[in-house]
Residue, then its C-alpha position, 0 to 999 in steps of 0.5 A: m218485383t225485384s229481379e235477380l240482377q237488381r238483387q245482386k246489385y243491392m247485395r253489392r251495394f250493401a257490401t260497399l256500405d258496410v265499411n266496418g265489415s260487421g255484416f250490418l249497416e249502421l249509421a256509423d257506416y253511412v257517416t264514415v263513407a260521407v266523411n271519407m269522401c269529404v276528406a279524400s276530396g279536401v272538403a271539410a266535413d263540417s263545411t256547408l258542402g261537407a255537412s250537406l253530404v254527411n246529413a244526406y247520408r244520415q237521412a238515407f240511413e234513417r229512411l232505411a232504418g225506419n222505426s227500428g228505435s234509436i237511429e244511433d243503435a239501429r242495425v240493418d241486415l243484408q236481407t232487410f236492405v235488399d228487400f227495402m231497396g227492391s220495394a223502394l227503387a226497383g223500376r221506380p226512377d221517380v223514387f230515385d229522383l226524390g231520395i237518391k238523386p240529391i245525394a248523387d248531385l252532392i257526391v259530384d259536388v264533393c268529388d269534383i275537385d276542379r269544379d267543372h261539373h264533370l268527374d274525371e278518373s281521379d274524382f271517380f276513384r276518390f268516390l269509390g275509394s270512400y267505400a273501400v272499393s279496390e283500385s282494380e275494381a274501380m278501374a274496371a268500373a271506370r272503364r265500363l262507365g266511360i271514364g278514363p285518363t282523358d275521358l270525363i262524365s258529366r253530372e247528368e251522366f253520373v246521375d243517370h248511371s246512379r238511376n240505372f244502378y238502383c232502378g234498372d234491370d238491363p244487364s248491359d247498362p254501364g250504370n250497373w258498374l257504378f259501385g265496382d266491377i260486377s262482371v261476375l254477377i252478370e257473366g257468372 
């Protein structure tokens, strides 16, 4: 069963993925995010690494859209997204490890410009900027995750924060802030 916190996080995730603001998730939203991340990080979207990220986002959308016909024409509304995420991921770190962890690893590979296997503040801002998250929200999220001007998080920490965002139900977990400032969801 999906908790209220998880439902709110999935709603937040929907908002970050709906980059064209249509109120629906479409393949173009997912591809745009992946390409934005590549461009912001200086990785060619058609390079091996860039194409891997774009393909991973495409596959994620295909899993979400399921059997809704042509993937290029598929549209997923908020409730369908929340229901899918809740049934697939809430309390299911094993499913995360199979479906989303490979994407989290690719995100680190793309955004980690100095290739030290850690995300610094600018790497993290590039990641959230790909979803058009505001700078103030990105800053609040970075601080909650322990990322600062001289503070880094490792690939493993980024993956753990991702797992906790998608699967966890602890309001005090910093992973809740992975896609921006959600204090209003937890405190309000």
